[in-house]
N, C-alpha and C positions, 0 to 999 in steps of 0.2 A: 504494500500500500504506500502511496506517495506521502512524503513528509507533510505536504500541505493538508491532505485529508486527515492524517493523524492529528495534526494540530487543531483542525476544525472540529473534529469529533471530541476533543478534550475540552473544548470551551463550553462552559455551563450556560453562558448567555450569548446570544447571537443577534446580529443585525441582518435582517433578511428582507429582500424586496420580492414581493409577489407581483406577477404580471398576468393580466387577463384581457384578451381581445375576444369579445363574444360574438354570438351568432348575428347580432344586429349590425356588426361592423361599423360602429359609430365612433370608437375611440379605444385608446390603450389605457386601461386602469392600472395604476401603480400604487402599491401600498408598502411602506416601510414599517416593518413589524419588529419590535424588540421582544425576542422570544427567549425563554429559559426552559431547560429540561426537554424531555421528549416522551413519547408514549402517552399514557393517561395522565402523567404528571406535567405535561407541557402547559406553560402559562404565557400569556402575552402581557407586557408591561406598558405598552404604548403603541399607537398606530398613527402614522401620518400618511395621507393619501392624496392623490391627484389623478385626474383623468386628462389625458392629452387627446383632444378631439382629432379625428382624421379629417383632413381637408377633402374637398369634393373629388379630387383626382385619386386620393388614397382610398376613399370609399368606393369609387367606381372600380378601382383595381381589385379591392378585396371582394366586392360582390361578383366580379367577373370570375373569381375562382370557384364559385359555387356551381358552375356549369359542369354537368357530369362527363362531358366529352373532352375535357382539357387534355392536351398532349403532354407527354412526359417532360419535354423541354420547358414548356410554360410553367408547369408545376414545380420543377426543380429550381428555375430562376426565381419563382415567387417565394419559395421557402427561404432562400438565401437573402432575398430582398427584404422579407419581413424580419428575418434575423437581425439585419442591419437596423431596421426601424425600431425593433424592440430594444436593441442595445442602446440606440440613441435616446430612446425614452428613459432608460435607466440613467444615462449620463445627464440628461436634462433635468430629471427629477432630483438627482443628487445635487446638481448646481443650484436649483431652487432652494434646497434645504441647507445650502452651504455645508454640504457633507462631502468629504473626500471619498471618492468611490473606493479607495483602498481600505476604508473603514468597514465596507460591507463584507459579510462573511459568506453570503449565499444568495442566489437568485432562484426563484421557482417560477417557471414560465409555462402557462397552460398551452400557449401556441394558438394558432387560428384554425379552428375546425373547418375543413373543406369537404369532408365526407364522413358520414357516420351511419353505418349500416350494421346494427347489432343483430344478434340471432333472431330477435322477434321481427326484424324487417327483411329477412332473407327469404328468397324463393328457392325452390328446388334447384340444387346444384350450385348455389351461391355460397361463398365463404364469408362469415362475419368479419367485418373490418371497420376500422376507424382511422382517420388521418388528420393529425394536427400538424401544421407546418409553422415555420419560423425557426430556422436552424439554430439549436442551442449552442453548437460549437462556435457559431459566429458571435453569439451573445457573450460567451465566455472569453473569446479572443479579444473582443473590442473593450470589454469592461475589466478584464483580468480577474474575474470573480467566478468561482465554481457555480455552475448553472445546472439545474435539474429540470427536466422537461419530459414530454411524451408520457404523461401519467396514465392514459386510458388503456393503452394496448395490452398491458399485463392482465388486466381484468377480462378483456375480450378474449385473450388467449386461453383463459380458463372457462370459457363459455358464458361469461357475463355480458351485461349490456354496455359496460364501459362508462356508464353514467347512471345516475348522477354520482359524482365523487365528493361533493361538498358535504353531504350528510355526516361523514366521519368527523369533520371539523365542527359542524353544527352541534354534534353530541359533546365534543370536548369543551366547547365554549358556552353552550346555552342550556345544558341539561339542568333541571331543577327538580329534585326529588319531591314527589307529591303533586306536581303540577304538569299537566299534559300540554306541551307546547308544540306548535308546528311552525317551522321556518319556511316561509314561502318566498322564493326568488322569482321575480318577473322580469326576465331579460328578454332576448329574442324568443326563447322558449321558457315556459313556466316550469319550475321544478320545486318540489316540496320535500321537507324532512319532518316526519312526525317522531318526536323524541319520547321514547318509553324508558323503562327502568334501566336497561343496560344497552351497550353499543350493539350487541348482536340482535337486539329486538327492534332497532330503529327501522321504521318503514319509510321509504323514500322513492320517488319516481318523478318522471316528467309528466306534468298534468295539464298539458295544453299548449296552444300556440303563443302564449305570452304576448309580447309586443310585435311579433313578426308580421302578423296579418294587419295589425293596426298601422305599423310603419309603412307597409306596402300601399295602404289606402290613403294615408295622409297627403302625399303629393297630389293625388287626384282631387281631393277636397280643397286643398289650398292653392290650386293652380300652379303647382310646382314650387311654391314658396317655402314649404316645410316638409321635412322628411320624417317627422314623427308628430304625434298628437301632444304638443307642448301643454303640460298641465291639464290635459283633458279638454282644452278650449274648443278644439275642432269638433270632437264628438259631442260636446254639449250643445252644439247647434242642431244636431239631428235627433230623430226619433227612432227608437228601437222598433224594428220590423218583426213582429212575432212569427210570421211564417218563415222568414229567412233564418231567424234565430233557431227555430225548431229544426230546420233542415241542417244547419251547421252542427247542432248538438247530436244529430243522428249520425254519429261518427264511430267507426270501428275502433280507432285507437283509444278514444275516451272510454269505450266499454271494456277494453282489455284490462285484465287484472295485472298488478305489478308482479314481478319486476318488469319495467318497460321504460324505454327512452325513445325520443323522437328528435326531429330537427328540421332544417330547412328543406330537406328532401320531401317532406310531407306538407309543411305549412308555409312554404316560401312563396316566391313571386308567382309560380305556376298556379298555386292554390288561389292567390288573390286575383289573378287574371281570369281564372275560370269563374270566380264569384262575380266579377264585374260584367262578364259576358252574360252569365245566366240571369242576372238581375239588373240589366242595363236600363230597364224602365223605372228603376227607383233612383232617388236622389243620392249622389255619392255621400253626402253628410249623413243620411239615414243608414247607409251601408256601413259607414265608419262607426256610428253609434252602436249598430248591431254587432260589429266586430269586437268592440269593447265589452259589450254584454256577453258575447260568446266566450271571451277570455275569462270574465268573472264567473260565469255559470260553470265553465269547465273546471275551474279551481274549486269553487264551492261544492259542486256535486262530488268531486273526488274526495272531499274531506268528510262527507257525511258518514257517520258510523264510528268516528274516532273519539267522540266525546271530548272535544278539545276545550281547554280553558282559555287558550290564547293563540292568536295567529300573528306572527311577527313578519313583516313584509320588507323585502329588500329588492334591489334592482331598479332599473329605470321606470318600471311600471308603478313603483311607489309614489312617483311624482304626479301620476295621472289622477287628478281629483275625481273625474268621472268614474274611473275604474275602482278607485278605493271606496268611493261612496256605494258603488254597486256591491262590492265585497262585504262591506259592513252591513248592508241591508240583507243580503242573502245569507250571511252567517250568523246574524243576531240570534241569541245573545252572546255569542263568542266575542271576546274582546279582539279587535283588529287594530294593530298599530304599526307604525314604521320602526325599523331597526334604528337604535341609537344607544347601544350598550358597549362598554369596554373600548370606546374609541372607534367602534365599527359602525359605519352608517350605511344608508341604503345603497350607496354607489360603490362601496369598496369591499363588500363582504367576500366576493369570490376571489379578488386579488389577495386578500388576507388568507383565505383558505389555501391558495396555492403556495403561499409562503410557508404555512404550517405543514403542508404535504411535503414540501421540499426538505424541511427539517426531519420529518419522520422517515423519509426515504434515505436520507444521509445516515440515519441511525439504524437502518434495517428494520423499521417498524412497518408491519402490514397496515394498509390504510383503506383498502376496499372493504365493503361490508357485503358479504355474500347474501345476507338477508335482503339487501337492497338491489344488488345488481344481478343476482342469480348465478354468480360464479360458483364453480365447484369447490373452491376453497379460498382462503385469504392469500393476499399477495402483497409484496413490496412494490409500490408503484413509482415509476419515474426512472429516467436514465441520466447518468451523471456525465457532464462535459467539464473537463478540467481546462483551466487557462493554459496557454503555452508556458513552457518552462523558461 
């Protein structure tokens, strides 16, 4: 084992940056996490975070990567290009914090998902697979910091869905004996963790389209001025269409029992375009309002039967007032609130989670939850890239 890794393993307290570029492709979330310990004894002592929005050309580039027919050259170029972008995000973040990058101990990078086809989404003859790009060796070379990435593949190799992975961190940070909490993230895809008595009893799964369909409809409603429903203002102009909502909720994925995961392959632009064609006689604002209601109903319906005390919401959807009001109404009397604990807020939870997953990976701790993903057994997640000597 290298001297640098031995030294890092011996440190009780580490400065770790977690990176998350989600399915919405709207920006790079960075979280600097002060971490001590590992395993069930891991603790965080402070979080500082920042989202670096992608400009229009970067967004277009990332969204172009979601096409299923990309050639190998394009995908290879994209992985290294995003590695450079993520590395620059780390350097820019450190500069903003007046932190010398050499003070960092570790980087955990989720990467950019461009394809996710878990066992539940495979047809006959297909092999379960998932691909997150943003070459970690580039991040390590540019920052001179040990970088851990590619967390999902080990779980898929064991027959798991490869998602969601954040529930392990939800359990570490938010478990509260005697209180049944659910941690709901609403990013491009919605995913939830229901925290029970121990880690092996956690229930978690992707529970709907999240912001993906909403984001796809927002430019239509705003005449190209907005690419998301800022604060729910666009959807508030429309009326929910009961017949359309009923058709959307008649969805095979939503009826499927966990473990399950989904992505842009199901609820992305193709889904939105089909919706616009089928219901072209309706006002776009009404379709957007209905899409928000679809996300809220999908989440609420998935949580019935858990006897929750509290739902804690993170992700961009937590800023959508129309969506949050709908969740509160559908889930009443369950308390619904935004995340605001331990320095973790609605926009940085997943970046914090990948910082923690990196620490656990470094120490050889398994971090998938077979009860969540359906994997045959536990696994250490992530691949280590060392900086050049």
